[in-house]
LUMBAPA-316256 format. One record per residue (C-alpha): x, y negated, z negated. Coordinates in steps of 0.1 Angstrom, whole numbers, plus 5000, padded with zeros to 4 digits. Example, Ala and Ser with C-alpha at 12.3 -4.5 7.8 and 13.67 -1.06 7.14 Angstrom:
BEGIN
PT   east   north     up
PT   5123    5045   4922
PT   5137    5011   4929
END
This chain:
BEGIN
PT   east   north     up
PT   4071    6238   6367
PT   4057    6204   6369
PT   4017    6205   6395
PT   4010    6167   6403
PT   3974    6166   6412
PT   3957    6138   6424
PT   3968    6113   6407
PT   3961    6080   6404
PT   3967    6052   6387
PT   3959    6010   6378
PT   3973    5982   6361
PT   3939    5964   6357
PT   3932    5955   6401
PT   3973    5968   6408
PT   3972    6004   6420
PT   3999    6024   6416
PT   3990    6057   6423
PT   3968    6068   6443
PT   3962    6105   6448
PT   3988    6115   6440
PT   4001    6144   6453
PT   4034    6178   6444
PT   4042    6209   6432
PT   4077    6213   6418
PT   4085    6250   6416
PT   4109    6268   6389
PT   4146    6263   6394
PT   4142    6236   6424
PT   4157    6200   6426
PT   4128    6179   6434
PT   4138    6141   6446
PT   4111    6121   6443
PT   4118    6093   6468
PT   4104    6059   6475
PT   4106    6018   6478
PT   4108    5995   6450
PT   4077    5998   6439
PT   4063    6031   6459
PT   4045    6047   6423
PT   4076    6066   6415
PT   4087    6056   6377
PT   4049    6056   6371
PT   4046    6093   6382
PT   4073    6104   6364
PT   4058    6081   6331
PT   4023    6104   6333
PT   4046    6139   6335
PT   4060    6124   6304
PT   4033    6119   6292
PT   4043    6081   6288
PT   4014    6068   6304
PT   3977    6081   6304
PT   3967    6080   6343
PT   3937    6065   6358
PT   3920    6097   6374
PT   3941    6127   6380
PT   3953    6159   6363
PT   3991    6172   6362
PT   4009    6207   6343
PT   4042    6204   6331
PT   4053    6242   6323
PT   4020    6250   6323
PT   4009    6226   6292
PT   3988    6198   6304
PT   3996    6163   6299
PT   3970    6150   6288
PT   3952    6182   6268
PT   3982    6187   6245
PT   4009    6160   6252
PT   4035    6171   6222
PT   4037    6205   6236
PT   4052    6186   6267
PT   4073    6167   6255
PT   4092    6200   6234
PT   4105    6219   6268
PT   4111    6178   6287
PT   4142    6162   6286
PT   4133    6129   6301
PT   4157    6102   6313
PT   4140    6071   6319
PT   4150    6041   6339
PT   4154    6019   6309
PT   4178    6039   6284
PT   4166    6045   6252
PT   4196    6039   6236
PT   4199    6030   6203
PT   4233    6003   6208
PT   4243    5996   6170
PT   4249    6038   6164
PT   4283    6056   6178
PT   4279    6078   6205
PT   4275    6112   6180
PT   4250    6094   6154
PT   4228    6086   6180
PT   4226    6123   6192
PT   4225    6142   6161
PT   4197    6115   6151
PT   4178    6130   6191
PT   4189    6158   6184
PT   4176    6159   6151
PT   4145    6149   6161
PT   4139    6179   6181
PT   4140    6195   6160
PT   4177    6213   6159
PT   4200    6215   6127
PT   4232    6232   6108
PT   4246    6249   6134
PT   4222    6252   6163
PT   4228    6213   6169
PT   4266    6209   6163
PT   4267    6240   6195
PT   4244    6215   6209
PT   4260    6182   6205
PT   4291    6197   6217
PT   4275    6214   6253
PT   4263    6182   6263
PT   4292    6160   6253
PT   4313    6185   6277
PT   4285    6183   6305
PT   4287    6148   6301
PT   4319    6137   6299
PT   4314    6118   6267
PT   4342    6131   6245
PT   4367    6102   6247
PT   4336    6081   6233
PT   4318    6103   6207
PT   4332    6077   6187
PT   4323    6044   6198
PT   4294    6025   6197
PT   4268    6024   6220
PT   4270    5988   6232
PT   4308    5986   6230
PT   4305    6010   6263
PT   4307    6005   6293
PT   4271    6008   6321
PT   4286    6041   6337
PT   4292    6060   6297
PT   4256    6038   6286
PT   4248    6063   6320
PT   4259    6093   6305
PT   4249    6083   6265
PT   4216    6081   6280
PT   4215    6117   6300
PT   4228    6136   6273
PT   4202    6127   6250
PT   4179    6141   6278
PT   4195    6173   6274
PT   4204    6177   6235
PT   4182    6201   6235
PT   4178    6223   6262
PT   4146    6219   6276
PT   4130    6240   6304
PT   4129    6210   6328
PT   4141    6176   6330
PT   4126    6142   6344
PT   4152    6119   6357
PT   4146    6082   6367
PT   4175    6065   6382
PT   4204    6090   6374
PT   4234    6080   6384
PT   4224    6041   6380
PT   4257    6018   6374
PT   4287    6050   6379
PT   4311    6044   6395
PT   4321    6069   6423
PT   4342    6099   6408
PT   4312    6098   6377
PT   4288    6105   6404
PT   4304    6132   6421
PT   4300    6149   6385
PT   4271    6135   6378
PT   4258    6155   6411
PT   4277    6183   6402
PT   4261    6186   6364
PT   4227    6186   6381
PT   4229    6213   6404
PT   4250    6233   6379
PT   4219    6224   6354
PT   4193    6241   6382
PT   4206    6277   6385
PT   4184    6279   6346
PT   4168    6244   6352
PT   4140    6232   6365
PT   4145    6189   6376
PT   4127    6160   6391
PT   4146    6130   6400
PT   4138    6102   6412
PT   4158    6075   6433
PT   4160    6051   6457
PT   4195    6056   6471
PT   4190    6083   6502
PT   4227    6100   6500
PT   4215    6112   6456
PT   4190    6133   6472
PT   4207    6144   6498
PT   4232    6157   6480
PT   4210    6161   6455
PT   4176    6182   6467
PT   4161    6210   6472
PT   4134    6188   6489
PT   4110    6159   6493
PT   4087    6140   6476
PT   4086    6111   6495
PT   4065    6085   6480
PT   4050    6051   6495
PT   4028    6022   6484
PT   4015    6050   6458
PT   4006    6082   6478
PT   4022    6105   6491
PT   4034    6102   6530
PT   4058    6135   6528
PT   4067    6168   6513
PT   4091    6192   6518
PT   4125    6200   6524
PT   4150    6176   6547
PT   4152    6192   6581
PT   4115    6199   6572
PT   4107    6163   6569
PT   4131    6151   6595
PT   4111    6177   6618
PT   4082    6160   6611
PT   4094    6119   6615
PT   4112    6128   6648
PT   4092    6117   6674
PT   4116    6119   6702
PT   4151    6141   6713
PT   4181    6124   6704
PT   4213    6132   6726
PT   4252    6120   6728
PT   4270    6122   6752
PT   4307    6116   6771
PT   4319    6120   6799
PT   4349    6113   6822
PT   4331    6093   6853
PT   4319    6055   6866
PT   4297    6043   6840
PT   4270    6027   6865
PT   4268    6058   6885
PT   4258    6089   6855
PT   4241    6060   6835
PT   4218    6059   6867
PT   4218    6094   6868
PT   4209    6103   6832
PT   4185    6080   6828
PT   4158    6098   6865
PT   4164    6126   6843
PT   4132    6140   6835
PT   4116    6132   6802
PT   4145    6104   6795
PT   4132    6071   6772
PT   4165    6054   6772
PT   4192    6061   6775
PT   4219    6041   6753
PT   4254    6025   6766
PT   4282    6034   6732
PT   4312    6023   6745
PT   4342    6045   6757
PT   4363    6067   6747
PT   4399    6079   6758
PT   4386    6073   6791
PT   4352    6084   6786
PT   4323    6067   6783
PT   4294    6071   6758
PT   4258    6070   6758
PT   4230    6085   6731
PT   4202    6097   6757
PT   4168    6095   6741
PT   4141    6113   6760
PT   4104    6132   6751
PT   4107    6167   6726
PT   4103    6199   6736
PT   4124    6193   6766
PT   4157    6204   6761
PT   4180    6177   6780
PT   4211    6191   6766
PT   4201    6215   6798
PT   4203    6197   6826
PT   4236    6168   6812
PT   4257    6203   6814
PT   4240    6211   6846
PT   4241    6173   6856
PT   4281    6173   6840
PT   4295    6207   6862
PT   4278    6192   6895
PT   4287    6160   6898
PT   4322    6172   6880
PT   4323    6150   6849
PT   4346    6161   6827
PT   4327    6163   6796
PT   4341    6151   6761
PT   4310    6155   6739
PT   4271    6167   6747
PT   4258    6175   6712
PT   4222    6167   6705
PT   4215    6143   6674
PT   4194    6150   6650
PT   4178    6118   6620
PT   4196    6107   6595
PT   4182    6107   6563
PT   4178    6067   6558
PT   4157    6072   6598
PT   4139    6100   6586
PT   4122    6077   6551
PT   4123    6046   6575
PT   4102    6072   6601
PT   4078    6075   6570
PT   4072    6050   6552
PT   4064    6023   6577
PT   4045    6024   6607
PT   4045    6034   6640
PT   4039    6002   6660
PT   4074    5987   6643
PT   4095    6023   6645
PT   4091    6012   6679
PT   4104    5974   6677
PT   4129    5991   6660
PT   4140    6019   6680
PT   4139    6005   6713
PT   4125    6031   6721
PT   4091    6029   6742
PT   4071    6061   6752
PT   4078    6076   6787
END
Protein backbone atom coordinates (compact mmCIF):
# COMPACT_ATOMS: atom_id res chain seq x y z
CA UNK A 1 0.00 0.00 0.00
CA UNK A 2 2.91 2.37 0.69
CA UNK A 3 6.25 2.11 -1.11
CA UNK A 4 9.09 4.57 -0.55
CA UNK A 5 12.09 4.15 -2.83
CA UNK A 6 15.34 6.00 -2.12
CA UNK A 7 13.65 9.15 -0.86
CA UNK A 8 16.11 12.02 -0.48
CA UNK A 9 15.32 15.49 0.83
CA UNK A 10 17.66 18.46 1.08
CA UNK A 11 16.86 21.68 2.92
CA UNK A 12 19.64 23.78 1.43
CA UNK A 13 22.88 22.26 2.79
CA UNK A 14 20.98 20.12 5.31
CA UNK A 15 20.23 16.53 4.27
CA UNK A 16 17.01 15.51 6.03
CA UNK A 17 16.62 12.18 4.17
CA UNK A 18 19.15 10.12 2.23
CA UNK A 19 17.99 7.14 0.14
CA UNK A 20 15.23 6.10 2.57
CA UNK A 21 13.31 3.03 1.38
CA UNK A 22 10.56 0.99 3.06
CA UNK A 23 7.16 -0.58 2.42
CA UNK A 24 3.90 -0.81 4.35
CA UNK A 25 1.64 -3.73 3.44
CA UNK A 26 -2.16 -3.79 3.43
CA UNK A 27 -3.66 -4.08 6.93
CA UNK A 28 -0.31 -3.46 8.59
CA UNK A 29 0.59 -0.95 11.30
CA UNK A 30 4.15 0.25 10.78
CA UNK A 31 5.90 2.49 13.28
CA UNK A 32 8.38 5.01 11.90
CA UNK A 33 10.81 5.46 14.75
CA UNK A 34 13.82 7.68 15.22
CA UNK A 35 15.45 10.38 17.37
CA UNK A 36 14.26 13.96 17.09
CA UNK A 37 15.46 15.38 13.78
CA UNK A 38 15.94 11.94 12.23
CA UNK A 39 13.69 12.69 9.25
CA UNK A 40 10.42 11.01 10.29
CA UNK A 41 8.17 14.00 9.71
CA UNK A 42 9.91 14.82 6.44
CA UNK A 43 9.23 11.29 5.17
CA UNK A 44 5.56 11.59 6.15
CA UNK A 45 5.20 14.97 4.46
CA UNK A 46 6.55 13.47 1.24
CA UNK A 47 4.16 10.50 1.46
CA UNK A 48 1.23 12.85 2.02
CA UNK A 49 2.34 15.17 -0.85
CA UNK A 50 3.07 18.15 1.40
CA UNK A 51 6.71 18.10 0.25
CA UNK A 52 8.34 17.34 -3.09
CA UNK A 53 11.45 15.18 -2.53
CA UNK A 54 14.83 16.20 -3.91
CA UNK A 55 15.03 12.72 -5.45
CA UNK A 56 13.47 9.29 -5.11
CA UNK A 57 9.92 8.08 -5.59
CA UNK A 58 6.97 6.96 -3.49
CA UNK A 59 3.63 5.30 -4.14
CA UNK A 60 0.61 5.37 -1.84
CA UNK A 61 -2.19 2.97 -2.69
CA UNK A 62 -0.54 2.38 -6.04
CA UNK A 63 -0.59 6.12 -6.87
CA UNK A 64 2.65 8.02 -7.49
CA UNK A 65 2.91 10.94 -5.05
CA UNK A 66 4.67 13.07 -7.67
CA UNK A 67 2.47 12.30 -10.67
CA UNK A 68 -0.94 12.39 -8.98
CA UNK A 69 -0.77 14.13 -5.57
CA UNK A 70 -4.53 14.82 -5.52
CA UNK A 71 -5.22 11.14 -6.08
CA UNK A 72 -3.04 10.31 -3.08
CA UNK A 73 -4.81 12.87 -0.88
CA UNK A 74 -8.21 11.35 -1.67
CA UNK A 75 -7.30 7.95 -0.21
CA UNK A 76 -5.31 8.98 2.87
CA UNK A 77 -6.13 10.44 6.25
CA UNK A 78 -3.32 12.53 7.69
CA UNK A 79 -2.73 13.72 11.24
CA UNK A 80 0.31 16.02 11.10
CA UNK A 81 2.44 16.88 14.12
CA UNK A 82 1.07 20.46 14.07
CA UNK A 83 -2.69 20.00 14.27
CA UNK A 84 -4.69 21.36 11.29
CA UNK A 85 -7.40 22.97 13.41
CA UNK A 86 -9.43 26.18 13.05
CA UNK A 87 -9.53 27.44 16.62
CA UNK A 88 -12.61 29.67 16.22
CA UNK A 89 -14.81 26.81 14.97
CA UNK A 90 -16.92 24.51 17.09
CA UNK A 91 -15.95 20.84 16.88
CA UNK A 92 -19.20 20.00 15.02
CA UNK A 93 -18.70 22.85 12.53
CA UNK A 94 -15.08 21.89 11.94
CA UNK A 95 -15.85 18.22 11.28
CA UNK A 96 -18.72 19.20 8.98
CA UNK A 97 -16.36 21.54 7.11
CA UNK A 98 -13.64 18.91 6.73
CA UNK A 99 -16.18 16.29 5.64
CA UNK A 100 -17.57 18.58 2.94
CA UNK A 101 -14.05 19.41 1.77
CA UNK A 102 -13.54 15.65 1.43
CA UNK A 103 -16.63 15.40 -0.80
CA UNK A 104 -19.13 14.10 1.77
CA UNK A 105 -22.71 15.34 1.75
CA UNK A 106 -26.13 14.55 3.16
CA UNK A 107 -26.67 11.35 5.10
CA UNK A 108 -23.16 10.06 4.42
CA UNK A 109 -21.63 13.18 5.98
CA UNK A 110 -23.86 12.94 9.04
CA UNK A 111 -23.09 9.24 9.44
CA UNK A 112 -19.31 9.76 9.24
CA UNK A 113 -19.41 12.66 11.69
CA UNK A 114 -21.25 10.49 14.19
CA UNK A 115 -18.80 7.64 13.70
CA UNK A 116 -15.67 9.74 14.33
CA UNK A 117 -17.29 11.50 17.30
CA UNK A 118 -17.76 8.13 18.97
CA UNK A 119 -14.46 6.60 17.83
CA UNK A 120 -12.43 9.57 19.05
CA UNK A 121 -14.44 10.20 22.23
CA UNK A 122 -15.52 13.69 21.14
CA UNK A 123 -19.25 13.45 21.79
CA UNK A 124 -19.09 15.53 25.04
CA UNK A 125 -17.14 18.28 23.19
CA UNK A 126 -19.39 18.39 20.12
CA UNK A 127 -20.55 21.98 20.68
CA UNK A 128 -17.30 23.32 22.16
CA UNK A 129 -15.13 25.89 20.40
CA UNK A 130 -11.83 24.21 19.52
CA UNK A 131 -9.63 26.84 21.22
CA UNK A 132 -11.38 26.03 24.52
CA UNK A 133 -10.50 22.34 24.34
CA UNK A 134 -7.70 20.75 26.32
CA UNK A 135 -4.62 19.64 24.41
CA UNK A 136 -5.84 16.07 24.56
CA UNK A 137 -9.22 16.88 23.02
CA UNK A 138 -7.57 19.00 20.34
CA UNK A 139 -5.48 15.94 19.50
CA UNK A 140 -8.64 13.84 19.30
CA UNK A 141 -10.25 16.41 17.00
CA UNK A 142 -7.20 16.26 14.74
CA UNK A 143 -7.50 12.49 14.65
CA UNK A 144 -11.20 12.74 13.84
CA UNK A 145 -10.53 14.93 10.79
CA UNK A 146 -8.05 12.31 9.52
CA UNK A 147 -10.76 9.64 9.74
CA UNK A 148 -13.81 11.62 8.58
CA UNK A 149 -13.79 10.31 4.98
CA UNK A 150 -13.06 6.69 5.98
CA UNK A 151 -9.67 6.53 4.20
CA UNK A 152 -7.95 3.28 3.26
CA UNK A 153 -4.56 4.56 4.41
CA UNK A 154 -3.89 6.54 7.58
CA UNK A 155 -0.71 8.53 8.25
CA UNK A 156 -0.28 9.62 11.88
CA UNK A 157 2.51 11.89 13.12
CA UNK A 158 2.75 11.63 16.93
CA UNK A 159 -0.91 10.50 17.35
CA UNK A 160 -0.89 10.34 21.19
CA UNK A 161 0.84 13.65 21.83
CA UNK A 162 -0.79 15.50 24.73
CA UNK A 163 -3.06 12.66 25.82
CA UNK A 164 -3.34 11.43 29.39
CA UNK A 165 -2.63 7.74 30.16
CA UNK A 166 -6.31 6.71 29.87
CA UNK A 167 -6.69 8.52 26.56
CA UNK A 168 -3.47 6.97 25.24
CA UNK A 169 -4.86 3.48 25.91
CA UNK A 170 -8.10 4.41 24.12
CA UNK A 171 -6.24 5.77 21.07
CA UNK A 172 -4.06 2.65 20.96
CA UNK A 173 -7.18 0.49 20.93
CA UNK A 174 -8.73 2.67 18.22
CA UNK A 175 -5.64 2.42 16.01
CA UNK A 176 -5.47 -1.34 16.48
CA UNK A 177 -9.16 -1.67 15.56
CA UNK A 178 -8.69 0.50 12.46
CA UNK A 179 -5.96 -1.87 11.23
CA UNK A 180 -8.62 -4.50 10.56
CA UNK A 181 -9.65 -2.58 7.44
CA UNK A 182 -6.94 0.06 6.96
CA UNK A 183 -3.22 0.44 6.45
CA UNK A 184 -1.53 2.64 9.03
CA UNK A 185 1.87 4.28 9.32
CA UNK A 186 2.64 6.28 12.43
CA UNK A 187 5.69 8.13 13.62
CA UNK A 188 6.69 8.66 17.21
CA UNK A 189 9.72 8.95 19.44
CA UNK A 190 7.88 7.23 22.31
CA UNK A 191 9.12 3.64 22.25
CA UNK A 192 6.23 2.27 24.30
CA UNK A 193 3.79 3.50 21.66
CA UNK A 194 5.51 1.56 18.92
CA UNK A 195 5.77 -1.57 21.05
CA UNK A 196 2.06 -1.40 21.92
CA UNK A 197 0.71 -0.71 18.43
CA UNK A 198 3.08 -1.54 15.58
CA UNK A 199 3.33 -4.83 13.70
CA UNK A 200 6.65 -3.74 12.22
CA UNK A 201 9.17 -0.96 12.86
CA UNK A 202 11.24 1.16 10.50
CA UNK A 203 14.02 3.06 12.28
CA UNK A 204 15.38 6.21 10.67
CA UNK A 205 18.53 7.84 12.02
CA UNK A 206 20.29 10.89 10.60
CA UNK A 207 18.11 10.72 7.52
CA UNK A 208 18.84 7.07 6.70
CA UNK A 209 16.97 3.81 7.19
CA UNK A 210 18.99 1.84 9.75
CA UNK A 211 16.54 -0.99 10.52
CA UNK A 212 13.30 -2.52 9.23
CA UNK A 213 11.50 -5.49 10.78
CA UNK A 214 9.39 -6.80 13.63
CA UNK A 215 10.43 -6.07 17.20
CA UNK A 216 11.87 -9.57 17.56
CA UNK A 217 13.80 -9.26 14.30
CA UNK A 218 15.29 -5.94 15.40
CA UNK A 219 16.21 -7.37 18.79
CA UNK A 220 18.01 -10.25 17.10
CA UNK A 221 19.89 -7.83 14.86
CA UNK A 222 20.83 -5.45 17.68
CA UNK A 223 21.97 -8.14 20.06
CA UNK A 224 25.72 -8.63 20.33
CA UNK A 225 25.61 -10.69 23.52
CA UNK A 226 23.31 -13.06 25.39
CA UNK A 227 21.93 -11.86 28.72
CA UNK A 228 20.78 -14.28 31.41
CA UNK A 229 19.42 -13.41 34.85
CA UNK A 230 20.10 -15.86 37.67
CA UNK A 231 19.19 -15.84 41.35
CA UNK A 232 20.78 -18.51 43.54
CA UNK A 233 20.96 -19.42 47.20
CA UNK A 234 24.64 -19.69 48.11
CA UNK A 235 27.84 -17.79 48.79
CA UNK A 236 28.03 -14.66 46.66
CA UNK A 237 31.82 -14.65 46.22
CA UNK A 238 31.95 -18.31 45.16
CA UNK A 239 28.99 -17.99 42.81
CA UNK A 240 30.39 -14.88 41.13
CA UNK A 241 33.80 -16.53 40.71
CA UNK A 242 32.30 -19.67 39.19
CA UNK A 243 30.03 -17.73 36.86
CA UNK A 244 32.88 -15.52 35.66
CA UNK A 245 34.97 -18.56 34.82
CA UNK A 246 32.38 -20.22 32.62
CA UNK A 247 33.11 -20.62 28.91
CA UNK A 248 31.68 -17.80 26.81
CA UNK A 249 30.94 -15.45 29.72
CA UNK A 250 31.95 -11.85 29.00
CA UNK A 251 30.74 -10.15 32.15
CA UNK A 252 28.94 -10.92 35.43
CA UNK A 253 27.01 -8.14 37.15
CA UNK A 254 25.84 -8.47 40.76
CA UNK A 255 22.25 -7.23 41.02
CA UNK A 256 21.77 -7.57 44.79
CA UNK A 257 20.31 -9.85 47.46
CA UNK A 258 16.70 -10.96 47.06
CA UNK A 259 14.95 -13.08 49.73
CA UNK A 260 18.16 -14.78 50.85
CA UNK A 261 19.40 -15.33 47.30
CA UNK A 262 22.10 -13.54 45.33
CA UNK A 263 21.09 -12.22 41.94
CA UNK A 264 23.34 -11.74 38.91
CA UNK A 265 23.05 -10.77 35.25
CA UNK A 266 25.40 -12.85 33.10
CA UNK A 267 26.51 -11.47 29.72
CA UNK A 268 27.81 -14.15 27.37
CA UNK A 269 28.78 -14.81 23.77
CA UNK A 270 25.85 -15.24 21.36
CA UNK A 271 25.04 -18.90 20.80
CA UNK A 272 26.72 -20.06 24.00
CA UNK A 273 23.37 -21.00 25.63
CA UNK A 274 24.91 -20.23 28.98
CA UNK A 275 21.70 -21.08 30.83
CA UNK A 276 22.34 -24.79 30.20
CA UNK A 277 25.75 -24.58 31.87
CA UNK A 278 24.29 -22.48 34.68
CA UNK A 279 21.69 -25.14 35.34
CA UNK A 280 24.32 -27.90 35.44
CA UNK A 281 26.57 -25.82 37.71
CA UNK A 282 23.77 -25.11 40.18
CA UNK A 283 22.96 -28.83 40.38
CA UNK A 284 26.59 -29.82 40.93
CA UNK A 285 27.06 -27.17 43.66
CA UNK A 286 23.65 -27.83 45.21
CA UNK A 287 22.67 -24.18 44.84
CA UNK A 288 18.95 -23.58 45.18
CA UNK A 289 17.76 -21.77 42.06
CA UNK A 290 15.18 -19.03 42.51
CA UNK A 291 15.36 -17.66 38.97
CA UNK A 292 17.11 -18.63 35.75
CA UNK A 293 15.90 -16.90 32.59
CA UNK A 294 17.13 -15.35 29.36
CA UNK A 295 16.54 -11.59 29.43
CA UNK A 296 15.96 -10.17 25.92
CA UNK A 297 16.82 -6.61 24.98
CA UNK A 298 14.16 -4.05 25.74
CA UNK A 299 12.91 -1.97 22.82
CA UNK A 300 14.80 1.00 24.27
CA UNK A 301 18.05 -0.98 24.32
CA UNK A 302 17.38 -2.22 20.79
CA UNK A 303 16.74 1.32 19.57
CA UNK A 304 19.90 2.70 21.21
CA UNK A 305 21.98 -0.16 19.82
CA UNK A 306 20.76 0.40 16.27
CA UNK A 307 21.22 4.17 16.38
CA UNK A 308 24.55 4.45 18.22
CA UNK A 309 28.09 3.67 17.05
CA UNK A 310 29.35 0.28 18.24
CA UNK A 311 32.16 1.79 20.34
CA UNK A 312 29.72 4.00 22.23
CA UNK A 313 27.42 1.01 22.88
CA UNK A 314 30.26 -0.96 24.42
CA UNK A 315 31.10 1.91 26.78
CA UNK A 316 27.43 2.31 27.76
CA UNK A 317 26.92 -1.39 28.44
CA UNK A 318 30.30 -1.90 30.06
CA UNK A 319 30.78 -5.05 27.99
CA UNK A 320 34.01 -5.82 26.19
CA UNK A 321 34.59 -8.55 23.66
CA UNK A 322 35.78 -11.88 25.02
